[in-house]
VOKEMAR-722292 format. One record per residue (C-alpha): x, y, z; residue number from 1. Coordinates in steps of 0.25 Angstrom, whole numbers, plus 5000, padded with zeros to 4 digits. Layout:
<kolro><X>X</X><Y>Y</Y><Z>Z</Z><k>NUM</k></kolro>
...
END
This chain:
<kolro><X>5246</X><Y>4511</Y><Z>5128</Z><k>1</k></kolro>
<kolro><X>5236</X><Y>4523</Y><Z>5127</Z><k>2</k></kolro>
<kolro><X>5246</X><Y>4533</Y><Z>5122</Z><k>3</k></kolro>
<kolro><X>5244</X><Y>4540</Y><Z>5135</Z><k>4</k></kolro>
<kolro><X>5258</X><Y>4546</Y><Z>5137</Z><k>5</k></kolro>
<kolro><X>5264</X><Y>4541</Y><Z>5153</Z><k>6</k></kolro>
<kolro><X>5265</X><Y>4554</Y><Z>5158</Z><k>7</k></kolro>
<kolro><X>5253</X><Y>4558</Y><Z>5155</Z><k>8</k></kolro>
<kolro><X>5246</X><Y>4547</Y><Z>5160</Z><k>9</k></kolro>
<kolro><X>5255</X><Y>4549</Y><Z>5173</Z><k>10</k></kolro>
<kolro><X>5251</X><Y>4564</Y><Z>5174</Z><k>11</k></kolro>
<kolro><X>5236</X><Y>4561</Y><Z>5170</Z><k>12</k></kolro>
<kolro><X>5237</X><Y>4549</Y><Z>5184</Z><k>13</k></kolro>
<kolro><X>5241</X><Y>4560</Y><Z>5193</Z><k>14</k></kolro>
<kolro><X>5229</X><Y>4571</Y><Z>5187</Z><k>15</k></kolro>
<kolro><X>5219</X><Y>4561</Y><Z>5191</Z><k>16</k></kolro>
<kolro><X>5226</X><Y>4556</Y><Z>5205</Z><k>17</k></kolro>
<kolro><X>5230</X><Y>4570</Y><Z>5207</Z><k>18</k></kolro>
<kolro><X>5214</X><Y>4572</Y><Z>5204</Z><k>19</k></kolro>
<kolro><X>5207</X><Y>4561</Y><Z>5213</Z><k>20</k></kolro>
<kolro><X>5216</X><Y>4565</Y><Z>5224</Z><k>21</k></kolro>
<kolro><X>5210</X><Y>4580</Y><Z>5224</Z><k>22</k></kolro>
<kolro><X>5196</X><Y>4576</Y><Z>5224</Z><k>23</k></kolro>
<kolro><X>5198</X><Y>4566</Y><Z>5235</Z><k>24</k></kolro>
<kolro><X>5202</X><Y>4577</Y><Z>5243</Z><k>25</k></kolro>
<kolro><X>5192</X><Y>4585</Y><Z>5239</Z><k>26</k></kolro>
<kolro><X>5182</X><Y>4575</Y><Z>5241</Z><k>27</k></kolro>
<kolro><X>5168</X><Y>4577</Y><Z>5243</Z><k>28</k></kolro>
<kolro><X>5172</X><Y>4593</Y><Z>5237</Z><k>29</k></kolro>
<kolro><X>5172</X><Y>4594</Y><Z>5221</Z><k>30</k></kolro>
<kolro><X>5183</X><Y>4604</Y><Z>5216</Z><k>31</k></kolro>
<kolro><X>5188</X><Y>4608</Y><Z>5204</Z><k>32</k></kolro>
<kolro><X>5199</X><Y>4603</Y><Z>5198</Z><k>33</k></kolro>
<kolro><X>5211</X><Y>4607</Y><Z>5186</Z><k>34</k></kolro>
<kolro><X>5223</X><Y>4603</Y><Z>5184</Z><k>35</k></kolro>
<kolro><X>5231</X><Y>4615</Y><Z>5193</Z><k>36</k></kolro>
<kolro><X>5223</X><Y>4609</Y><Z>5205</Z><k>37</k></kolro>
<kolro><X>5230</X><Y>4596</Y><Z>5204</Z><k>38</k></kolro>
<kolro><X>5243</X><Y>4601</Y><Z>5202</Z><k>39</k></kolro>
<kolro><X>5247</X><Y>4614</Y><Z>5200</Z><k>40</k></kolro>
<kolro><X>5261</X><Y>4611</Y><Z>5197</Z><k>41</k></kolro>
<kolro><X>5257</X><Y>4603</Y><Z>5184</Z><k>42</k></kolro>
<kolro><X>5248</X><Y>4612</Y><Z>5174</Z><k>43</k></kolro>
<kolro><X>5243</X><Y>4606</Y><Z>5161</Z><k>44</k></kolro>
<kolro><X>5239</X><Y>4593</Y><Z>5163</Z><k>45</k></kolro>
<kolro><X>5226</X><Y>4599</Y><Z>5159</Z><k>46</k></kolro>
<kolro><X>5223</X><Y>4586</Y><Z>5149</Z><k>47</k></kolro>
<kolro><X>5226</X><Y>4577</Y><Z>5159</Z><k>48</k></kolro>
<kolro><X>5219</X><Y>4583</Y><Z>5170</Z><k>49</k></kolro>
<kolro><X>5206</X><Y>4580</Y><Z>5161</Z><k>50</k></kolro>
<kolro><X>5210</X><Y>4568</Y><Z>5159</Z><k>51</k></kolro>
<kolro><X>5209</X><Y>4563</Y><Z>5172</Z><k>52</k></kolro>
<kolro><X>5198</X><Y>4571</Y><Z>5176</Z><k>53</k></kolro>
<kolro><X>5188</X><Y>4565</Y><Z>5164</Z><k>54</k></kolro>
<kolro><X>5195</X><Y>4550</Y><Z>5169</Z><k>55</k></kolro>
<kolro><X>5191</X><Y>4552</Y><Z>5182</Z><k>56</k></kolro>
<kolro><X>5177</X><Y>4555</Y><Z>5178</Z><k>57</k></kolro>
<kolro><X>5176</X><Y>4545</Y><Z>5169</Z><k>58</k></kolro>
<kolro><X>5180</X><Y>4535</Y><Z>5181</Z><k>59</k></kolro>
<kolro><X>5170</X><Y>4541</Y><Z>5191</Z><k>60</k></kolro>
<kolro><X>5180</X><Y>4546</Y><Z>5202</Z><k>61</k></kolro>
<kolro><X>5177</X><Y>4561</Y><Z>5200</Z><k>62</k></kolro>
<kolro><X>5166</X><Y>4571</Y><Z>5195</Z><k>63</k></kolro>
<kolro><X>5166</X><Y>4585</Y><Z>5191</Z><k>64</k></kolro>
<kolro><X>5157</X><Y>4595</Y><Z>5186</Z><k>65</k></kolro>
<kolro><X>5164</X><Y>4600</Y><Z>5173</Z><k>66</k></kolro>
<kolro><X>5178</X><Y>4598</Y><Z>5167</Z><k>67</k></kolro>
<kolro><X>5180</X><Y>4612</Y><Z>5163</Z><k>68</k></kolro>
<kolro><X>5191</X><Y>4610</Y><Z>5150</Z><k>69</k></kolro>
<kolro><X>5197</X><Y>4624</Y><Z>5143</Z><k>70</k></kolro>
<kolro><X>5190</X><Y>4633</Y><Z>5152</Z><k>71</k></kolro>
<kolro><X>5202</X><Y>4638</Y><Z>5161</Z><k>72</k></kolro>
<kolro><X>5217</X><Y>4635</Y><Z>5163</Z><k>73</k></kolro>
<kolro><X>5215</X><Y>4620</Y><Z>5164</Z><k>74</k></kolro>
<kolro><X>5204</X><Y>4610</Y><Z>5166</Z><k>75</k></kolro>
<kolro><X>5195</X><Y>4610</Y><Z>5179</Z><k>76</k></kolro>
<kolro><X>5187</X><Y>4599</Y><Z>5185</Z><k>77</k></kolro>
<kolro><X>5177</X><Y>4607</Y><Z>5190</Z><k>78</k></kolro>
<kolro><X>5169</X><Y>4599</Y><Z>5202</Z><k>79</k></kolro>
<kolro><X>5177</X><Y>4586</Y><Z>5204</Z><k>80</k></kolro>
<kolro><X>5175</X><Y>4579</Y><Z>5213</Z><k>81</k></kolro>
<kolro><X>5177</X><Y>4566</Y><Z>5217</Z><k>82</k></kolro>
<kolro><X>5165</X><Y>4555</Y><Z>5214</Z><k>83</k></kolro>
<kolro><X>5160</X><Y>4545</Y><Z>5224</Z><k>84</k></kolro>
<kolro><X>5168</X><Y>4534</Y><Z>5217</Z><k>85</k></kolro>
<kolro><X>5181</X><Y>4541</Y><Z>5218</Z><k>86</k></kolro>
<kolro><X>5180</X><Y>4544</Y><Z>5232</Z><k>87</k></kolro>
<kolro><X>5179</X><Y>4530</Y><Z>5234</Z><k>88</k></kolro>
<kolro><X>5189</X><Y>4525</Y><Z>5225</Z><k>89</k></kolro>
<kolro><X>5199</X><Y>4536</Y><Z>5232</Z><k>90</k></kolro>
<kolro><X>5196</X><Y>4531</Y><Z>5246</Z><k>91</k></kolro>
<kolro><X>5198</X><Y>4517</Y><Z>5243</Z><k>92</k></kolro>
<kolro><X>5212</X><Y>4521</Y><Z>5234</Z><k>93</k></kolro>
<kolro><X>5217</X><Y>4530</Y><Z>5248</Z><k>94</k></kolro>
<kolro><X>5211</X><Y>4523</Y><Z>5261</Z><k>95</k></kolro>
<kolro><X>5222</X><Y>4519</Y><Z>5271</Z><k>96</k></kolro>
<kolro><X>5224</X><Y>4504</Y><Z>5269</Z><k>97</k></kolro>
END
């Protein structure tokens, strides 16, 4: 057991999926991402958003120009886009069988 509450894990999974979906829809264009970009009805997920962005970068699925934290009202992943690896992975997952 990692000590992470189940609800946080489920929220972070949803945020990670939303980031990938938005970037997949915009690929190959880079965009600025913030928690409100993903779900304007669910404010306050800043910590989980940052963790999701960092995890996706660590896995090599996305790239960003900068992660701005504490500059505005919410964190922003500036210039976010899917990497080639991320785009290929999503194509394999979403292609019709």
